[in-house]
C-alpha positions as a Markdown table, in Angstrom:
| # | Residue | x | y | z |
|---|---|---|---|---|
| 1 | Met | -0.1 | -0.1 | -0.1 |
| 2 | Leu | 2.7 | 2.4 | 1.3 |
| 3 | Thr | 6.4 | 2.7 | 0.9 |
| 4 | Leu | 8.9 | 4.6 | 2.3 |
| 5 | Pro | 10.8 | 6.9 | -0.3 |
| 6 | Asp | 14.6 | 7.1 | -0.1 |
| 7 | Ser | 14.0 | 11.1 | 0.4 |
| 8 | Leu | 11.9 | 10.6 | 4.0 |
| 9 | Arg | 14.5 | 8.0 | 5.5 |
| 10 | Ser | 16.4 | 10.5 | 7.2 |
| 11 | Ala | 13.3 | 12.0 | 8.7 |
| 12 | Phe | 13.0 | 8.8 | 11.0 |
| 13 | Lys | 16.8 | 9.3 | 12.3 |
| 14 | Asp | 15.6 | 11.7 | 15.3 |
| 15 | Pro | 13.0 | 10.6 | 17.7 |
| 16 | Leu | 9.6 | 11.9 | 17.5 |
| 17 | Gly | 9.2 | 12.3 | 21.3 |
| 18 | Pro | 11.2 | 12.5 | 24.5 |
| 19 | Val | 13.5 | 9.6 | 25.0 |
| 20 | Phe | 13.8 | 7.6 | 28.2 |
| 21 | Thr | 16.0 | 4.8 | 29.7 |
| 22 | Asn | 13.8 | 4.4 | 32.8 |
| 23 | Thr | 10.4 | 2.6 | 32.2 |
| 24 | Asp | 8.8 | 4.2 | 35.7 |
| 25 | Ala | 9.9 | 7.9 | 34.2 |
| 26 | Leu | 8.4 | 7.0 | 30.7 |
| 27 | Leu | 5.2 | 5.7 | 32.4 |
| 28 | Ala | 4.9 | 9.1 | 34.4 |
| 29 | Ala | 5.1 | 10.8 | 31.2 |
| 30 | Ala | 2.4 | 8.6 | 29.6 |
| 31 | Ser | 0.2 | 9.3 | 32.6 |
| 32 | Glu | 0.8 | 13.0 | 32.0 |
| 33 | Thr | -0.5 | 12.8 | 28.7 |
| 34 | Ala | -3.5 | 10.8 | 29.5 |
| 35 | Thr | -4.4 | 13.1 | 32.5 |
| 36 | Ala | -4.0 | 16.4 | 30.3 |
| 37 | Tyr | -7.0 | 14.7 | 27.9 |
| 38 | Asp | -8.9 | 13.5 | 30.9 |
| 39 | Arg | -8.4 | 10.0 | 29.7 |
| 40 | Gly | -6.9 | 6.7 | 31.1 |
| 41 | Arg | -3.4 | 5.7 | 30.0 |
| 42 | Leu | -3.3 | 4.2 | 26.7 |
| 43 | Leu | 0.0 | 2.4 | 25.5 |
| 44 | Ile | 0.8 | 1.4 | 22.0 |
| 45 | Thr | 4.4 | -0.1 | 21.4 |
| 46 | Val | 6.1 | -0.5 | 18.2 |
| 47 | Gly | 9.0 | -3.0 | 18.8 |
| 48 | Asp | 10.0 | -6.0 | 20.4 |
| 49 | Val | 12.3 | -4.6 | 23.2 |
| 50 | Val | 10.2 | -1.7 | 24.4 |
| 51 | Thr | 7.1 | -4.0 | 24.7 |
| 52 | Tyr | 9.4 | -6.4 | 26.9 |
| 53 | His | 10.2 | -3.7 | 29.3 |
| 54 | Leu | 6.7 | -2.4 | 29.6 |
| 55 | Arg | 5.5 | -5.9 | 30.4 |
| 56 | Asn | 8.5 | -6.5 | 33.0 |
| 57 | Ala | 7.0 | -3.4 | 34.8 |
| 58 | Gly | 3.8 | -4.8 | 34.9 |
| 59 | Val | 2.1 | -2.9 | 32.2 |
| 60 | Glu | 0.2 | -4.7 | 29.3 |
| 61 | Pro | 0.1 | -2.4 | 26.3 |
| 62 | Ala | -3.5 | -1.7 | 24.5 |
| 63 | Val | -1.6 | -2.5 | 21.3 |
| 64 | Ala | 2.0 | -4.2 | 20.5 |
| 65 | Ala | 3.4 | -4.1 | 17.3 |
| 66 | Ile | 6.5 | -6.7 | 17.3 |
| 67 | Asp | 8.4 | -8.9 | 15.0 |
| 68 | Gly | 11.0 | -10.8 | 16.5 |
| 69 | Lys | 13.7 | -8.9 | 15.9 |
| 70 | Thr | 15.6 | -5.9 | 17.2 |
| 71 | Lys | 18.2 | -4.0 | 14.8 |
| 72 | Arg | 17.3 | -7.0 | 12.1 |
| 73 | Glu | 18.6 | -9.6 | 14.6 |
| 74 | Ala | 16.4 | -12.2 | 16.6 |
| 75 | Val | 15.4 | -11.0 | 20.1 |
| 76 | Arg | 17.0 | -12.9 | 23.0 |
| 77 | Asp | 15.3 | -15.9 | 24.1 |
| 78 | Glu | 14.1 | -14.2 | 27.5 |
| 79 | Ile | 12.3 | -11.5 | 25.2 |
| 80 | Ser | 11.0 | -14.2 | 22.9 |
| 81 | Arg | 9.5 | -16.0 | 25.8 |
| 82 | Val | 7.9 | -13.2 | 27.5 |
| 83 | Leu | 6.4 | -11.8 | 24.4 |
| 84 | Ser | 5.1 | -15.2 | 23.2 |
| 85 | Asp | 2.7 | -15.1 | 26.3 |
| 86 | Ser | 0.2 | -13.2 | 24.5 |
| 87 | Pro | -3.3 | -14.7 | 24.3 |
| 88 | Asn | -5.0 | -12.0 | 21.9 |
| 89 | Gln | -2.1 | -12.1 | 19.2 |
| 90 | Ile | -2.9 | -11.9 | 15.5 |
| 91 | Ser | -0.2 | -12.2 | 12.5 |
| 92 | Val | 0.2 | -9.6 | 10.1 |
| 93 | Thr | 2.2 | -9.3 | 7.0 |
| 94 | Asn | 4.2 | -6.0 | 6.5 |
| 95 | Pro | 7.1 | -6.1 | 4.2 |
| 96 | Pro | 10.5 | -4.1 | 5.2 |
| 97 | Ala | 10.3 | -0.1 | 4.2 |
| 98 | Glu | 6.3 | -0.7 | 3.8 |
| 99 | Ile | 3.2 | -0.1 | 5.2 |
| 100 | Ser | 0.6 | -2.7 | 4.2 |
| 101 | Lys | -3.0 | -2.3 | 3.9 |
| 102 | Glu | -3.3 | -5.5 | 6.1 |
| 103 | Ala | -1.0 | -3.8 | 9.0 |
| 104 | Leu | -3.2 | -0.6 | 8.7 |
| 105 | Ile | -6.4 | -2.5 | 8.9 |
| 106 | Ser | -5.3 | -4.8 | 11.6 |
| 107 | Leu | -3.6 | -1.7 | 13.9 |
| 108 | Arg | -7.2 | 0.1 | 13.5 |
| 109 | Glu | -8.9 | -3.1 | 14.7 |
| 110 | Ala | -6.3 | -3.6 | 17.9 |
| 111 | Ile | -6.9 | -0.3 | 18.8 |
| 112 | Asp | -10.7 | -0.5 | 18.7 |
| 113 | Asp | -10.3 | -4.1 | 20.5 |
| 114 | Pro | -11.1 | -3.4 | 24.6 |
| 115 | Lys | -8.7 | -6.3 | 25.1 |
| 116 | Pro | -4.7 | -5.9 | 24.6 |
| 117 | Val | -3.8 | -7.1 | 21.4 |
| 118 | Val | -0.5 | -8.1 | 20.0 |
| 119 | Leu | 0.2 | -7.4 | 16.2 |
| 120 | Tyr | 2.8 | -10.1 | 15.3 |
| 121 | Ile | 4.4 | -8.8 | 11.9 |
| 122 | Thr | 6.0 | -10.8 | 9.3 |
| 123 | Gly | 8.5 | -8.4 | 7.8 |
| 124 | Glu | 9.1 | -5.3 | 9.8 |
| 125 | Glu | 6.9 | -3.1 | 12.1 |
| 126 | Asp | 9.1 | -0.2 | 12.8 |
| 127 | Leu | 7.1 | 2.1 | 10.4 |
| 128 | Leu | 3.7 | 1.4 | 12.4 |
| 129 | Thr | 4.8 | 4.3 | 14.9 |
| 130 | Leu | 3.0 | 7.0 | 12.3 |
| 131 | Pro | -0.2 | 5.3 | 11.6 |
| 132 | Ala | -0.2 | 4.4 | 15.0 |
| 133 | Ile | -0.2 | 8.0 | 16.1 |
| 134 | Leu | -2.7 | 8.8 | 13.4 |
| 135 | Ala | -5.0 | 6.2 | 14.5 |
| 136 | Ala | -4.5 | 6.6 | 18.5 |
| 137 | Pro | -7.0 | 9.0 | 20.3 |
| 138 | Leu | -5.7 | 12.0 | 21.9 |
| 139 | Gly | -4.0 | 11.4 | 25.2 |
| 140 | Ala | -2.6 | 8.2 | 24.0 |
| 141 | Ser | 1.0 | 7.4 | 24.1 |
| 142 | Ile | 3.0 | 5.6 | 21.3 |
| 143 | Val | 6.1 | 4.3 | 22.5 |
| 144 | Tyr | 9.0 | 2.6 | 20.3 |
| 145 | Gly | 12.8 | 2.1 | 20.4 |
| 146 | Gln | 15.6 | 4.1 | 19.5 |
| 147 | Pro | 18.4 | 1.6 | 19.1 |
| 148 | Asp | 21.2 | 2.2 | 21.2 |
| 149 | Val | 19.5 | 5.4 | 22.9 |
| 150 | Gly | 16.3 | 4.2 | 24.8 |
| 151 | Met | 12.5 | 4.4 | 24.5 |
| 152 | Val | 10.9 | 7.0 | 22.7 |
| 153 | Cys | 7.5 | 8.0 | 24.3 |
| 154 | Val | 5.4 | 10.1 | 21.8 |
| 155 | Pro | 2.3 | 11.8 | 23.2 |
| 156 | Val | -0.4 | 11.7 | 20.9 |
| 157 | Thr | -1.7 | 15.4 | 20.6 |
| 158 | Pro | -3.1 | 17.7 | 17.8 |
| 159 | Glu | 0.5 | 18.8 | 17.0 |
| 160 | Met | 1.7 | 15.5 | 16.8 |
| 161 | Lys | -1.1 | 13.9 | 14.6 |
| 162 | Gln | -0.5 | 16.6 | 12.3 |
| 163 | His | 3.3 | 16.2 | 12.2 |
| 164 | Ala | 3.0 | 12.4 | 11.7 |
| 165 | Asp | 0.1 | 13.1 | 8.9 |
| 166 | Lys | 2.7 | 15.4 | 7.2 |
| 167 | Leu | 5.1 | 12.7 | 7.3 |
| 168 | Phe | 2.6 | 10.1 | 6.3 |
| 169 | Thr | 1.5 | 11.8 | 3.2 |
| 170 | Gln | 5.1 | 12.0 | 1.8 |
| 171 | Phe | 5.1 | 7.8 | 1.5 |
| 172 | Asp | 5.0 | 6.6 | -1.8 |
| 173 | Gly | 1.3 | 5.1 | -2.5 |
| 174 | Asp | -2.2 | 6.1 | -1.8 |
| 175 | Thr | -2.0 | 7.8 | 1.4 |
| 176 | Glu | -5.8 | 8.7 | 1.2 |
| 177 | Thr | -7.1 | 5.3 | 1.2 |
| 178 | Ala | -4.5 | 4.4 | 3.9 |
| 179 | Arg | -5.5 | 7.3 | 5.9 |
| 180 | Ser | -9.2 | 6.3 | 5.7 |
| 181 | Leu | -8.2 | 2.7 | 7.0 |
| 182 | Ile | -7.1 | 4.1 | 10.4 |
| 183 | Ala | -9.4 | 7.1 | 10.7 |
| 184 | Thr | -12.1 | 7.4 | 13.5 |
| 185 | Pro | -14.6 | 9.7 | 13.9 |
| 186 | Thr | -12.8 | 11.4 | 17.0 |
| 187 | Asn | -9.5 | 11.9 | 15.1 |
């Protein structure tokens, strides 16, 4: 459906939000965002290692997009074991450097599901951060890993949605249809 153009790759080098190395500090920031929008904390994780860290802190993300890899290598056995214990897991295909229609539909359905959902991605999950920002309600937080730096916690605000949409529309492919697949009336 969408492909990352070479001209846009550098836009993903810098974190989209504050970087944390401490899970408790990250969770406090996510709670502040939720409180500012008068909602309960809603976390969406993109990446195996960040999902593992939150689970180890006793927090189950509402949606977790994982692919069994970190820095294109298989995750440690401990991480794989912890993440495989997910009762509500959906397998999704999303090729590297792309955002598939299947991934967008599954992400929207997972966000709408009242139970926690793990999207197990065959391919790569990295680019799902942008559609997660666009699909999530205001006050949610999207957490993804910045390799060798820490965990990025992106507060879903109107300004962040605008920024994510600006990047999203620069992808090659049918961005209008892609937007419609993740849209909700309250976005």
